[in-house]
N, C-alpha and C positions, 0 to 999 in steps of 0.2 A: 306797762307804758314806760319807756325810757326817756330820760332827761331831753335827749335828742328830738324826740317826738313832741314832746310837751313844748319845748322852745319853738319848734317849727310851727306849730298849731297856734301859739301866740304871736306868730308873725316877727318872732325874734331872730330867726335864721334864715337865709336865702336857702334856695334849693341846693346850691353847690355846698353851702357850708353844712346843711343838714345831711347831705351825703357823706361828708368828711366825718362829721360828729357821730352819725350812725355807725359807721365803720370802727371807731374807736370804742364806742360803748356798748353795742349789743352782742360782743363776742361770746358772752356767758349764757345768752338766751338765743339758741339758734332757731326756736319757733317764732319768737317776735321778729327776728331778723328776715325770716323767710316770708312772714306775713307783710312786714313793710317793704320788702324788696319788691314783692309782687305787686302792691299798690303803687309803687314809684313807677314800675313798668306800664301798668295800666294807665296813669295818670302823668306820663312823663312830660307832656306838652302844657299842662295845667295845674300849677302849683296851687290854686285855689280849690280845685278838686280834689288834689291829694290831701290838703288839710281836712276837707269834709269827711274823706275816707278814714284818715287817721282818727278822727273824732269819733266816728262811728265804730271803729275798732275798739277804741277806749271804752265805749259804752257796752259793745258785746263782750269784752273781757273782764269788765267789772273794774 
């Protein structure tokens, strides 16, 4: 889990800020970026659901 995801889950970033931060921080982890990008597509209209999905991703990936 990258710092952008953690800060978004904590409600410290808006969706727009999260998208910008994700682009800057996840270049080294292509798999994480792909997973988060897919979750963003699935939950584009609902940031709360995106947070829940990211939290679930965190628990699945340990």
